[in-house]
C-alpha positions as CSV (number, residue, x, y, z in Angstrom):
1,M,-0.4,-0.1,-0.1
2,P,1.7,3.7,-0.9
3,P,2.3,5.9,1.8
4,R,-0.6,8.5,2.6
5,T,0.6,11.6,1.2
6,K,0.3,14.7,3.8
7,F,-0.5,18.0,3.4
8,L,0.9,21.1,5.3
9,F,-2.3,22.9,5.2
10,H,-5.4,22.7,7.3
11,R,-8.8,22.8,5.8
12,A,-10.9,25.5,6.6
13,E,-14.5,23.7,5.7
14,K,-15.8,20.0,4.7
15,R,-15.7,19.1,1.0
16,I,-19.1,18.2,-0.1
17,P,-19.0,15.1,-3.1
18,M,-20.3,17.1,-6.4
19,E,-20.2,16.8,-9.4
20,I,-19.8,20.4,-10.9
21,P,-18.8,20.9,-15.0
22,V,-16.5,23.7,-14.7
23,L,-13.7,25.4,-17.0
24,I,-10.0,26.1,-16.1
25,D,-7.8,28.4,-18.1
26,G,-4.4,29.8,-17.2
27,H,-1.6,27.1,-17.5
28,R,1.2,28.3,-17.8
29,R,2.7,25.5,-20.4
30,A,-0.4,24.5,-22.0
31,P,-2.4,27.5,-22.9
32,G,-6.2,27.3,-23.6
33,S,-9.2,26.5,-21.4
34,E,-10.1,23.0,-20.1
35,S,-13.4,21.8,-20.2
36,T,-13.7,19.3,-16.9
37,F,-15.5,18.6,-13.5
38,T,-15.3,18.7,-9.9
39,E,-15.1,16.0,-7.4
40,N,-15.8,17.7,-4.7
41,V,-16.8,21.5,-3.7
42,S,-16.5,24.0,-0.3
43,A,-17.8,27.6,-0.6
44,R,-13.9,28.3,-0.4
45,G,-12.6,25.9,-2.9
46,A,-13.2,22.7,-5.1
47,R,-10.9,19.5,-6.0
48,V,-10.9,19.5,-9.8
49,V,-10.0,16.6,-12.3
50,S,-7.3,18.1,-14.8
51,V,-5.5,16.4,-17.7
52,R,-2.4,18.6,-17.2
53,R,0.4,18.7,-13.9
54,W,-0.5,22.2,-12.4
55,D,2.3,23.8,-10.2
56,Q,1.5,24.2,-6.3
57,G,0.4,28.0,-6.1
58,E,0.2,28.6,-9.7
59,H,-2.8,31.2,-10.6
60,L,-5.7,29.8,-12.7
61,T,-9.5,31.1,-13.8
62,F,-11.9,28.8,-12.6
63,A,-15.6,28.9,-14.2
64,S,-19.1,26.8,-13.8
65,R,-20.0,25.9,-17.4
66,T,-23.4,27.7,-16.6
67,G,-21.5,31.0,-16.3
68,E,-23.4,31.4,-12.8
69,F,-20.1,31.8,-10.9
70,R,-16.5,32.8,-11.8
71,S,-12.5,33.3,-10.0
72,S,-9.5,33.3,-9.7
73,A,-7.9,30.7,-8.3
74,R,-4.7,29.2,-6.8
75,V,-3.5,25.8,-6.9
76,A,-3.2,24.1,-3.2
77,Y,-1.9,20.6,-4.9
78,C,-1.8,18.6,-7.4
79,Q,-1.8,14.9,-7.2
80,S,-1.4,12.3,-9.5
81,L,-4.6,9.9,-10.5
82,Q,-4.7,6.5,-11.1
83,G,-4.3,5.8,-14.7
84,D,-4.1,9.0,-16.9
85,G,-4.7,13.0,-15.1
86,F,-4.5,15.0,-11.8
87,A,-6.6,16.2,-8.8
88,I,-5.7,19.6,-7.9
89,G,-6.9,21.5,-5.1
90,V,-8.2,24.8,-5.7
91,E,-8.5,28.0,-3.7
92,F,-10.8,30.9,-4.8
93,L,-8.8,34.2,-4.5
94,E,-12.1,36.6,-5.9
95,P,-15.0,34.7,-6.2
96,K,-18.0,36.7,-8.4
97,G,-21.5,34.9,-8.9
98,R,-23.3,32.3,-7.5
99,W,-21.6,28.7,-6.6
100,V,-23.3,25.4,-5.2
101,V,-22.0,26.5,-1.6
102,Q,-22.1,29.7,-0.1
103,S,-20.2,31.3,2.7
104,P,-21.5,31.0,6.1
105,R,-22.2,34.6,7.3
């Protein structure tokens, strides 16, 4: 069994398993938008599946495919998935619009 990855950050909120169609854009080495989906979400971020490897700290644009939500974002982590692709943790920096999970007031 492979060793578990330890992360150096503490998640402020629990994630909710939810598959939301999204667009991500801003990869440094592979320009263009990628149409993909989330695996889980919170009010402050999401775990997104990507065909590209992203660098921790890299900035991107994140948007729901419905157009109701858009945010500049930061890559918190990038993990290889079994088979092809990567899972990236995305932290919203400047959210605009209606996201599927609202921040507690």
